[in-house]
N, C-alpha and C positions, 0 to 999 in steps of 0.2 A: 676436909679443913674449911673452916667458916671464912667467908670472904673475909672480914675485919680483924680476923683472929692475928697474932704474931707469937712465932714461938722463939724465945730468947735461948740460944744455942750456948749455953756457956759450957758445954764439953766440946766446943770446936775452938782450934788456934789458927793463927795465921803468921805464916812465915813469908817474908818479904825477899825477894831475889833481885838484884839489880846489878848493873856494872856493862862495861863493855862489851864483854862475850856471855852475857846471861842468855841469850836466845839461844845461840851453838850451844851451850854449858846443858840446857834442859834439851834441847833436840836430841842429843847423844845418850840422853838416860830414859827418858819417859816412854810410854807406849802411844802416846797420840802425838799430833803434829802441831809443835807449839806456833807454826804459821796460822794455826785457823784462831788464835788467840788477839784479840783487837779491843779495841775500846766499845765495839758493838757485838763482841761474841766472845764467850768464856768457854772452857771444856773439861772434861772429865779425863784423869789418867792414873797410871801407876806406875810406881818403880819396883821391878823385880829384880831377881836376883840372875846371874849370867844363866843358868837354867832354867830360869822362866817360871820361877816359883814366885807367889806373893811376898812384899815387902810393906810395900805401903799405898794405899790410894789419896787421891787430893782432887779438888776443883782448883782449875787455875783461872784467874781473873787478871786483866791488864789493869795495872795503877802505876802512874806517873810513867818514869822512864822503865820500870821493871815489874814484875807479877808477883801477886799474892797466890799462896798456896794454901788452901782453906783444907785443913785436915784434923782428926781426932786431936785433941789438946793431949790425951795421956801419952801419943805416939809420938810428940812434935819433938823432943828430945832426940829419940833416937833417928828420927827423919833427918834433924839437923845435923847430927854428924854422919850420917851415912853420906847425905849431900857434900859437905865439908869434905869428907875422904877422896870424894870424887874430884874436887875443885882443882887441887895440884898448883899450877901456876897461872889457869883462869883466872881473868880478871872480873871476879864476880864476887859481891859481897851478900851475906847472909844474915839475915835479922832476924829475930824474935819479935814481932809485935802483938803478940795474944794480950799483954796489959793496956795495950792503947787503943785496939778495936775488937769489936764484937760482932758475931754473925748472928743473924736471927732468919726464919724461915716465915714466909705469907702464903697464901692462896695463889694460884694462878690465874683467879677470876680479880684479885686485888691488884695483881701487877698489870693485867691487860685493860685495867680502869685507868692506868696513867696514860701520860701522852706519849706518843712515840714508841709505842710497844708493838711485839710481833710474838704470835703464838708458835714459837720456833724454841728448841731444845736450846740452852746456852745463849740467847740474846740478851743484851744486857745494855741496860741505859744509866744515864744519871739523873737523880732526882736530890736537887737541892745538895749537891756536891757527895750524896752517898749513891754507891754502886748497888744496883740492883739487876737480877739476870735470872731468868728462868734455869731451874737445874738442869744442866745439860745431859744428865743420865735419863732423867723421865720428866715430862712434863706436868704429870699427875703429881709428881713431888712439890709441884708450885714454885716459887721464887726465894731467891735469898736475897739479903741486903748485908753490906758489911759498913758497919756505922763506928764512926769515930765515938769512942766510948763516954769522952765527955760530953757529948750533944745527943746519947743514945735516947734521952726522954722527950728533947725536942724532936728529934727526926719521929720518934714514935707518935707522937700529938699531930704533928705537920699531916701525916698519913693518914691520922685517925683510927689507929690501931688498939687492940684490945689484948694484953698478955694473957695466952692460953697456956695449958699445962705443958712443959716439952715431952712427957712420958705419950700422950695422944700423938704428937707428932711420929714419935718412933713408932709407935704402934701402926700408925698410916704406912710409914715406909715399910715395915716388917710384912704388912697384909699385900705391899705392891711387890716385895721379893726382892727390896734392895737393903743390904745388910749396911750399917752404918755405925754401930756400936760394938766395941772388943774386936775391931778386926785384927790388932794384934795376936789374937790367936788363930789367927790364918798364916801366919807368917812361917815360910818353908814347907809348908804342908800340903800346899794347893797349888796348881797352876794359875797363871793370871788368866789365863782365858778361860780357865774351868770356872771362874767369879762371875762370869757372864759381862765381861768387860764389853766383848765387842758388840752383844745386845744394847749395853747401857753407853754406848758411842765413848767408848775409851780405849778403843786400840784402833789404830789405821796401820794396815797393811801395805801401804802405798809409801808412806814417809821414809824408807830406807831404815839402817840400824839404829838399836837403840840395845840399852841390854837386856838380855833374856829374848830378844828378836826370834833368833833361831829356831829354837825349839816352840816357842810361840807360832810361827810362821809354820811349821812340821805338823804341829798339831791340827791348826786348820785345814791345810791344804792336802794330807793324807787322810783326813775325815779319821781323825783319831780321840776327838772328844767325846768322851764316852761318860764323865763325871760332870755334875754341876752343883754349886751351892743356891741350895733352895731352901725358903722358910720353910718351919714345920711348926705344927702345936700339938699342944698334949691333949689328948683326948681323957685321959684314965691314968692316974698315979704320976710321980715325979720323975723325972729323967735327970741323970749323971752325964758328967763331962767324959769324953772318948769312949761312949757306949756306942755298939753296934745296932744300926737297925737291921732287923731280920724277917724273913715271910716264909715260911715252910723250910727254917733251918738254913735259909741261904743268904747273903749277906746281901743288905739293898743300899746300905750306907753307912756315913757314920759323924756323928756329932760333933762340930767343932766349936760352935760359939752357944756358951750356955748363959743366957741372962732371960728376961721377962721378954725377948725378941728371939728364940733361938734359930741357929742354920745350921745346917748339916751339908756334907758333901754326899751324893747321892747318884748311885749308879743309873744313869736315865737310859740305857743300852739294853740294862736286865729286864728281859719279858714278864718278870714278877711285878714290874713297877706299876701301880697304879694309884691315880690320885683319888680315886674315891675310896680306897680301901683305906685299912688302918696297920699299923707294923708294929711290931714289940722292939722296945728300946730298953734293955733289962727288963725291970717288973711293969714298966709302964707302956701304954698305949699312943700312939702318935699318929697324925696325918701329913703328908707332903702336901703343901699348897701350891699350886701350878699358876705361877704369874701369867698375866695378860699378854706379858712380851715374848713369852716363850712360844 
């Protein structure tokens, strides 16, 4: 990421949750601790099934008396409906503000050039009324800005930013081993802990109960984590969805996200797994990328 580049993430949406019970409501649902989220700190979290399987992931940012949830826009209606189903009699309002605000990504270097910043995941500031924060998953992913759509150009001009290609940002994210596109393909197919949410600061094991907490804790404490979602790249041929990776006719993993930046569920405890090796995926040859944080 170049220092003065900005990536307008038009594929991200924003839900806004507020109300008298909003903090308790989120605390009982999400994998992370909502108490961490303040005007100076944002966090990453997920919503799981009762069995601990993946449903949604999002960034949580303090906004006025409530919270923004920065999520994939294509999944936002599903997330809205799921949160509404849990609301019952809770005094919580859920609004889709995707048409009023836009999410953008900038480099960590640009963020640190601003006043009163800190080089730590999730650190959050206000700049001319815009919220800017280092990505709470990984500092190398840079920072994000939440901007009122009406003053998007004004905000970018004040920061002296140049619009860059969004595909470059997502390739950068893929190279770092962080999946952000088409995560809907993971729903009910993979445990939240297998999505590397512990390493990406998305799970708090001390916060108490939340949906899917029991299986998540069991996998963690009984050392049952033997699969991970990892980025792959094609060396030769074309990969197809739901295809199995193999080595010497033994299954190594399965493709779950097929796009320009594919991810697969990999058996990390398989003694055949070698990040320097190539594997067969149907008629294609692929390599598994090992992220720095693993």
